[in-house]
C-alpha positions as CSV (number, residue, x, y, z in Angstrom):
1,X,-27.0,-23.4,-29.4
2,X,-24.7,-26.2,-30.6
3,X,-21.3,-25.8,-32.2
4,X,-20.6,-28.0,-35.3
5,X,-17.1,-28.6,-36.5
6,X,-14.9,-31.3,-38.0
7,X,-11.7,-29.8,-36.5
8,X,-10.2,-31.5,-33.4
9,X,-9.3,-28.3,-31.7
10,X,-12.9,-27.2,-31.7
11,X,-14.4,-30.6,-31.0
12,X,-12.5,-31.1,-27.8
13,X,-13.8,-27.8,-26.4
14,X,-17.4,-27.9,-27.5
15,X,-18.7,-31.4,-28.4
16,X,-21.5,-32.8,-26.2
17,X,-21.9,-29.8,-23.9
18,X,-22.6,-26.1,-24.1
19,X,-23.7,-25.2,-20.6
20,X,-25.2,-26.8,-17.5
21,X,-29.0,-26.4,-17.9
22,X,-29.6,-25.8,-14.2
23,X,-26.9,-23.1,-13.6
24,X,-25.6,-22.1,-17.0
25,X,-22.1,-23.1,-15.9
26,X,-19.7,-23.5,-18.8
27,X,-17.4,-26.0,-17.2
28,X,-18.8,-29.5,-17.1
29,X,-20.1,-30.1,-13.5
30,X,-18.9,-33.1,-11.5
31,X,-22.1,-35.0,-10.9
32,X,-20.9,-36.7,-7.7
33,X,-24.0,-38.8,-7.2
34,X,-24.9,-42.5,-7.1
35,X,-28.4,-42.3,-8.4
36,X,-31.1,-40.2,-10.0
37,X,-34.7,-39.3,-9.2
38,X,-37.2,-40.7,-11.8
39,X,-39.9,-38.4,-13.1
40,X,-42.6,-41.1,-12.7
41,X,-43.1,-44.8,-12.6
42,X,-43.5,-44.8,-16.4
43,X,-40.3,-42.8,-16.8
44,X,-38.4,-45.4,-14.7
45,X,-39.9,-48.3,-16.6
46,X,-39.0,-46.7,-20.0
47,X,-35.4,-46.3,-18.9
48,X,-35.0,-49.9,-17.7
49,X,-36.7,-51.1,-20.9
50,X,-34.4,-49.0,-23.1
51,X,-37.3,-47.2,-24.7
52,X,-35.5,-44.0,-23.8
53,X,-31.9,-43.2,-22.7
54,X,-31.2,-41.5,-19.4
55,X,-29.6,-41.8,-16.0
56,X,-30.4,-44.7,-13.7
57,X,-27.3,-45.4,-11.5
58,X,-23.7,-44.1,-11.8
59,X,-22.3,-47.5,-12.1
60,X,-24.0,-47.6,-15.5
61,X,-24.0,-43.9,-16.6
62,X,-23.3,-40.5,-15.2
63,X,-23.8,-37.0,-16.7
64,X,-20.1,-36.0,-16.4
65,X,-19.0,-39.3,-18.0
66,X,-21.6,-38.8,-20.6
67,X,-20.0,-35.5,-21.8
68,X,-16.6,-37.2,-22.0
69,X,-18.2,-40.1,-24.0
70,X,-19.9,-37.7,-26.4
71,X,-16.7,-35.6,-26.9
72,X,-14.4,-38.6,-27.5
73,X,-17.0,-40.2,-29.9
74,X,-17.1,-36.9,-31.8
75,X,-13.3,-36.6,-31.9
76,X,-12.9,-40.1,-33.3
77,X,-15.9,-40.0,-35.6
78,X,-17.9,-42.6,-33.7
79,X,-21.6,-42.8,-32.8
80,X,-21.3,-43.5,-29.1
81,X,-18.9,-44.3,-26.3
82,X,-18.6,-45.9,-22.9
83,X,-16.3,-44.5,-20.2
84,X,-14.8,-47.2,-17.9
85,X,-12.4,-47.4,-15.0
86,X,-9.1,-48.1,-16.9
87,X,-7.6,-48.8,-20.3
88,X,-7.3,-52.5,-19.3
89,X,-11.0,-52.5,-18.5
90,X,-11.7,-51.1,-22.0
91,X,-9.6,-53.8,-23.7
92,X,-11.2,-56.6,-21.6
93,X,-14.8,-55.4,-22.1
94,X,-14.3,-54.7,-25.8
95,X,-13.5,-58.5,-26.3
96,X,-15.9,-59.9,-23.6
97,X,-18.8,-58.0,-25.2
98,X,-18.8,-60.3,-28.2
99,X,-16.7,-63.3,-27.2
100,X,-17.4,-66.2,-24.7
101,X,-15.9,-69.5,-23.8
102,X,-15.0,-71.5,-26.9
103,X,-14.4,-68.3,-29.0
104,X,-11.2,-66.8,-30.2
105,X,-9.7,-63.4,-31.2
106,X,-6.8,-62.8,-33.5
107,X,-4.4,-60.2,-32.1
108,X,-1.3,-58.4,-33.3
109,X,1.9,-59.5,-31.5
110,X,2.8,-55.8,-31.2
111,X,1.2,-55.1,-27.9
112,X,1.6,-53.3,-24.5
113,X,2.8,-56.0,-22.0
114,X,-0.3,-55.7,-19.9
115,X,-2.5,-56.4,-22.9
116,X,-0.4,-59.4,-23.9
117,X,-0.7,-60.9,-20.5
118,X,-4.5,-60.2,-20.4
119,X,-4.9,-61.9,-23.8
120,X,-2.4,-64.7,-23.4
121,X,-3.3,-65.7,-19.9
122,X,-6.4,-64.2,-18.3
123,X,-8.7,-64.6,-21.3
124,X,-7.5,-68.1,-21.6
125,X,-8.8,-68.9,-18.1
126,X,-12.2,-67.7,-19.3
127,X,-12.1,-70.1,-22.3
128,X,-11.3,-67.4,-24.9
129,X,-8.3,-68.1,-27.1
130,X,-6.0,-65.4,-28.4
131,X,-4.1,-66.2,-31.6
132,X,-1.1,-63.9,-32.0
133,X,0.1,-63.0,-35.5
134,X,2.7,-60.7,-36.9
135,X,1.1,-57.5,-38.3
136,X,3.8,-57.2,-41.0
137,X,1.6,-59.6,-43.0
138,X,-2.1,-58.5,-42.9
139,X,-3.1,-61.8,-44.5
140,X,-1.9,-63.6,-41.3
141,X,-5.1,-62.4,-39.7
142,X,-7.1,-64.2,-42.4
143,X,-5.1,-67.4,-42.0
144,X,-5.8,-67.4,-38.2
145,X,-9.5,-66.8,-38.6
146,X,-12.2,-69.5,-38.3
147,X,-15.9,-69.7,-37.5
148,X,-15.2,-68.9,-33.8
149,X,-13.2,-65.8,-34.4
150,X,-15.0,-62.8,-32.9
151,X,-12.6,-59.9,-33.4
152,X,-9.2,-58.7,-34.6
153,X,-7.2,-56.6,-32.1
154,X,-4.3,-54.2,-32.5
155,X,-2.7,-51.0,-31.3
156,X,-2.4,-48.0,-33.7
157,X,1.0,-47.0,-32.4
158,X,2.2,-50.2,-30.6
159,X,3.9,-49.6,-27.3
160,X,6.9,-50.3,-27.2
161,X,7.6,-51.5,-30.8
162,X,6.2,-48.2,-32.3
163,X,5.6,-49.7,-35.8
164,X,2.3,-48.3,-36.9
165,X,-0.3,-51.0,-37.5
166,X,-1.8,-51.6,-41.0
167,X,-5.3,-50.5,-40.1
168,X,-6.9,-50.4,-43.5
169,X,-5.3,-53.5,-44.7
170,X,-6.4,-55.7,-41.8
171,X,-9.9,-54.0,-41.7
172,X,-10.4,-55.0,-45.3
173,X,-9.4,-58.6,-44.4
174,X,-12.0,-58.5,-41.6
175,X,-14.7,-57.0,-43.8
176,X,-14.5,-59.9,-46.2
177,X,-14.8,-62.4,-43.3
178,X,-17.2,-60.5,-41.2
179,X,-14.7,-59.8,-38.4
180,X,-14.5,-56.4,-36.7
181,X,-11.2,-54.7,-36.0
182,X,-10.8,-53.3,-32.5
183,X,-8.0,-50.7,-32.2
184,X,-6.3,-49.4,-29.1
185,X,-5.6,-45.8,-30.1
186,X,-4.0,-44.8,-26.8
187,X,-0.7,-43.5,-28.1
188,X,-2.3,-41.9,-31.2
189,X,-5.4,-39.9,-30.1
190,X,-5.2,-36.6,-32.0
191,X,-2.9,-38.1,-34.7
192,X,-5.0,-40.9,-36.1
193,X,-8.7,-41.7,-36.4
194,X,-8.9,-45.5,-36.9
195,X,-12.6,-45.4,-38.0
196,X,-11.5,-43.4,-41.0
197,X,-9.5,-46.5,-42.1
198,X,-12.1,-49.2,-41.5
199,X,-11.8,-50.1,-37.8
200,X,-15.0,-50.9,-36.0
201,X,-14.3,-50.3,-32.3
202,X,-11.7,-48.2,-30.4
203,X,-10.7,-49.4,-26.9
204,X,-8.2,-47.0,-25.3
205,X,-6.7,-45.7,-22.1
206,X,-7.7,-42.2,-21.1
207,X,-4.9,-42.2,-18.5
208,X,-2.3,-41.3,-21.1
209,X,-2.5,-38.5,-23.7
210,X,-6.2,-37.8,-23.3
211,X,-5.8,-36.9,-19.6
212,X,-2.2,-35.7,-20.2
213,X,-1.3,-34.9,-16.6
214,X,-0.8,-38.3,-14.9
215,X,-3.5,-37.7,-12.3
216,X,-6.3,-40.2,-13.2
217,X,-6.9,-43.7,-14.4
218,X,-9.7,-44.4,-17.0
219,X,-10.5,-45.9,-20.3
220,X,-12.9,-45.5,-23.2
221,X,-14.7,-47.8,-25.7
222,X,-15.9,-46.1,-28.8
223,X,-18.4,-47.6,-31.3
224,X,-18.0,-46.6,-34.9
225,X,-21.6,-47.6,-35.7
226,X,-20.4,-48.9,-39.0
227,X,-20.0,-52.6,-38.4
228,X,-22.9,-54.8,-39.5
229,X,-23.4,-57.0,-36.4
230,X,-26.9,-58.1,-37.6
231,X,-25.6,-59.0,-41.1
232,X,-23.0,-61.2,-39.5
233,X,-25.5,-62.7,-37.0
234,X,-24.0,-66.2,-37.0
235,X,-20.6,-64.9,-35.9
236,X,-22.1,-62.7,-33.1
237,X,-24.7,-64.7,-31.1
238,X,-24.2,-62.5,-28.1
239,X,-25.7,-59.6,-30.0
240,X,-28.2,-61.5,-32.1
241,X,-29.8,-64.1,-29.8
242,X,-31.9,-63.4,-26.7
243,X,-29.9,-62.2,-23.8
244,X,-31.1,-63.9,-20.6
245,X,-29.4,-61.2,-18.5
246,X,-31.6,-58.5,-19.9
247,X,-35.2,-59.9,-20.3
248,X,-34.3,-61.8,-23.5
249,X,-33.3,-58.7,-25.4
250,X,-31.8,-59.3,-28.9
251,X,-29.5,-56.3,-28.9
252,X,-29.3,-55.7,-32.7
253,X,-33.2,-55.4,-32.6
254,X,-33.8,-53.9,-29.1
255,X,-32.0,-50.7,-29.7
256,X,-32.5,-50.3,-33.4
257,X,-34.8,-47.2,-33.0
258,X,-31.9,-45.5,-31.1
259,X,-29.4,-45.9,-33.9
260,X,-26.5,-48.3,-34.7
261,X,-25.4,-48.6,-31.1
262,X,-26.2,-52.3,-30.3
263,X,-22.5,-53.0,-29.4
264,X,-22.0,-50.1,-27.0
265,X,-25.4,-50.4,-25.4
266,X,-24.9,-54.1,-24.6
267,X,-21.5,-53.2,-23.1
268,X,-23.1,-50.6,-20.9
269,X,-26.2,-52.4,-19.6
270,X,-24.8,-55.9,-19.2
271,X,-21.0,-55.8,-18.7
272,X,-20.7,-52.5,-16.9
273,X,-23.8,-53.2,-14.9
274,X,-22.6,-56.7,-13.9
275,X,-18.8,-56.2,-13.6
276,X,-18.8,-52.6,-12.4
277,X,-15.8,-51.0,-14.1
278,X,-17.3,-47.6,-13.8
279,X,-15.3,-44.4,-14.3
280,X,-15.4,-41.9,-11.4
281,X,-17.2,-38.7,-12.3
282,X,-14.3,-36.8,-10.8
283,X,-11.9,-38.6,-13.1
284,X,-14.2,-37.9,-16.1
285,X,-14.0,-34.2,-15.2
286,X,-10.2,-34.3,-15.2
287,X,-10.1,-36.1,-18.5
288,X,-12.4,-33.5,-20.0
289,X,-10.0,-30.8,-18.7
290,X,-7.0,-32.6,-20.3
291,X,-8.9,-33.3,-23.5
292,X,-9.3,-29.6,-24.1
293,X,-5.6,-29.2,-24.8
294,X,-5.0,-32.6,-26.5
295,X,-4.4,-31.2,-30.0
296,X,-2.0,-28.5,-28.8
297,X,-0.1,-30.9,-26.5
298,X,0.3,-33.5,-29.2
299,X,2.0,-30.9,-31.5
300,X,4.6,-30.2,-28.8
301,X,5.0,-33.9,-27.9
302,X,5.7,-34.7,-31.5
303,X,8.1,-31.8,-32.0
304,X,10.1,-32.7,-29.0
305,X,10.1,-36.4,-29.7
306,X,11.4,-35.8,-33.2
307,X,14.4,-33.8,-31.8
308,X,15.1,-36.5,-29.2
309,X,15.1,-39.2,-31.8
310,X,17.5,-37.2,-33.9
311,X,19.9,-36.6,-30.9
312,X,19.8,-40.3,-30.0
313,X,20.5,-41.5,-33.5
314,X,23.9,-39.8,-33.4
315,X,25.0,-40.9,-30.0
316,X,27.8,-43.5,-29.9
317,X,26.2,-45.5,-27.0
318,X,22.9,-46.0,-28.8
319,X,22.7,-49.1,-31.0
320,X,19.3,-48.3,-32.5
321,X,16.5,-45.8,-32.3
322,X,12.9,-47.0,-32.5
323,X,10.8,-44.0,-33.7
324,X,8.2,-44.0,-36.6
325,X,9.8,-40.9,-38.1
326,X,13.1,-42.7,-38.5
327,X,11.8,-45.9,-39.9
328,X,12.1,-46.9,-43.5
329,X,10.2,-49.2,-46.0
330,X,6.8,-50.4,-45.1
331,X,6.9,-49.3,-41.5
332,X,7.6,-45.7,-42.6
333,X,4.9,-45.9,-45.3
334,X,2.3,-46.9,-42.6
335,X,3.5,-44.1,-40.3
336,X,3.0,-41.5,-43.0
337,X,-0.3,-43.0,-44.1
338,X,-1.9,-43.2,-40.7
339,X,-0.3,-40.5,-38.5
340,X,-1.2,-36.9,-39.3
341,X,0.6,-34.0,-37.7
342,X,3.5,-35.9,-36.2
343,X,4.9,-39.3,-35.3
344,X,3.8,-39.4,-31.7
345,X,5.5,-38.6,-28.4
346,X,7.1,-42.0,-27.8
347,X,10.8,-42.8,-28.6
348,X,12.4,-46.1,-28.0
349,X,16.1,-46.8,-28.2
350,X,18.5,-49.7,-27.6
351,X,21.6,-49.3,-25.6
352,X,24.8,-51.1,-26.7
353,X,25.4,-51.8,-23.0
354,X,22.3,-54.0,-22.8
355,X,20.3,-54.8,-19.6
356,X,22.7,-53.3,-17.1
357,X,23.2,-50.2,-19.2
358,X,19.5,-49.7,-19.4
359,X,19.2,-49.7,-15.6
360,X,22.2,-47.4,-15.2
361,X,20.7,-45.0,-17.7
362,X,17.5,-44.8,-15.8
363,X,19.2,-44.3,-12.4
364,X,21.2,-41.3,-13.7
365,X,18.3,-39.3,-15.0
366,X,17.1,-36.2,-13.1
367,X,14.4,-34.4,-15.2
368,X,12.8,-37.6,-16.6
369,X,10.5,-39.4,-14.2
370,X,11.0,-43.1,-13.9
371,X,7.5,-44.5,-13.8
372,X,5.2,-46.9,-15.6
373,X,3.1,-44.6,-17.7
374,X,3.1,-42.6,-21.0
375,X,1.5,-39.4,-22.2
376,X,2.1,-37.1,-19.3
377,X,3.0,-33.5,-19.9
378,X,6.2,-34.4,-18.0
379,X,9.0,-36.5,-19.7
380,X,9.0,-40.2,-18.6
381,X,11.4,-43.0,-19.0
382,X,11.4,-46.7,-18.3
383,X,13.5,-49.8,-18.9
384,X,10.9,-52.2,-20.1
385,X,12.7,-55.5,-19.7
386,X,13.0,-55.1,-16.0
387,X,9.6,-53.6,-15.4
388,X,6.5,-53.5,-17.7
389,X,7.4,-56.6,-19.7
390,X,9.2,-58.5,-16.9
391,X,6.3,-61.0,-16.6
392,X,6.8,-62.1,-20.2
393,X,9.3,-64.8,-21.3
394,X,12.4,-63.7,-23.2
395,X,10.7,-64.9,-26.4
396,X,7.5,-63.0,-25.7
397,X,9.5,-59.8,-24.9
398,X,11.3,-60.0,-28.2
399,X,8.0,-60.5,-30.0
400,X,6.6,-57.3,-28.5
401,X,9.8,-55.4,-29.4
402,X,11.6,-55.4,-26.0
403,X,15.3,-56.2,-26.0
404,X,17.4,-56.3,-22.9
405,X,18.8,-52.8,-23.6
406,X,15.6,-51.2,-24.7
407,X,14.5,-48.0,-23.1
408,X,11.2,-46.2,-23.7
409,X,10.9,-42.5,-23.5
410,X,7.6,-40.6,-23.3
411,X,8.8,-37.2,-24.3
412,X,7.1,-34.4,-22.5
413,X,6.5,-30.7,-22.9
414,X,9.6,-29.3,-21.2
415,X,12.0,-27.2,-23.2
416,X,13.9,-29.4,-25.6
417,X,17.3,-28.2,-24.4
418,X,16.5,-29.4,-20.8
419,X,15.3,-32.8,-22.2
420,X,18.5,-33.3,-24.2
421,X,20.7,-32.3,-21.3
422,X,19.1,-34.9,-19.0
423,X,19.4,-37.6,-21.7
424,X,23.1,-36.8,-21.9
425,X,23.5,-37.4,-18.2
426,X,21.8,-40.8,-18.5
427,X,23.9,-41.8,-21.5
428,X,27.1,-40.8,-19.8
429,X,26.3,-43.3,-17.0
430,X,25.2,-46.1,-19.4
């Protein structure tokens, strides 16, 4: 029996798994194994030749990870997914799967600091150029595009700037030029489905809201199945010319009988095979457990964050609140267009007392945890200029939305009165 639904609350509980065929267990088992017995020599040969899909080695695939992949693909409206070891691995592999030395990607400036460093420095050492553009003008992506552009990249709800990205507008630019839009949906899972607005690929962290409990590191790449890689063959030689690392396979042709999954299969059987950023089966189990309550948790995260933003907006020590629900103009229009059910669990604010005030605020908190993460059930706070974005120059920090007095809150599930009381303590000290 399978359960079919378009509702997120049902998908996260039932998609991709009903019971374990060996034991009838309802909870997804942790398949803590390295390898798998082949039924016969022909069965093994078919698996390695991609004539059929199945388990070979846990560095490449695992049954526990497979359920997580199916469930997240269903949640986001994709055709297939690949679980990897971290959100950073997902971002890296999403680009590396279609770009090589001499190529470029065009990225939004509104990025998590770790992604900015990955794109601006590490990719550069591999010969892949990143061209950063301001997402306020979707046509900036077109102006930065040339024959070597392999992808556009952005975050749905950019951390820490929190101005929702114009997904449909940039996806339309890319559609005309044959360039796929890759979206990091980390802060908006359960609130936005980028594929519904034209994005081609999702590359997100599972560590944050998907897991929800701050106990595991992991990432996910999801393929929409809607981008025409074959029709844009000249732009994507890695998918349309013989791959010497896999018996000369031409990926858009080799897996055509299995569906529109050339992109995700190549990522699995070449990059994951060779680079080894595999997700632990135990972590996949924990992410599945967290995923079951994602829609319910996001409701409370959003409710609490809205009340926190309202409180901060009236406090005399706060110069500015950065929160989609309090933005105006085009930024608010995009928030309303793309976020459904709330404006997310993140709230940023700028202290009038600047850099020193930000540190004093953090040190005075008691309930909020001071750590470098978002999306936990617990409330979290961090002063970005002295931590997550400290490797960036002052100009780069400002481009991503980080000012000296900026503090980012990941508002948790505690009672709102307790959250507000702790913020008052921090503000008194700032």
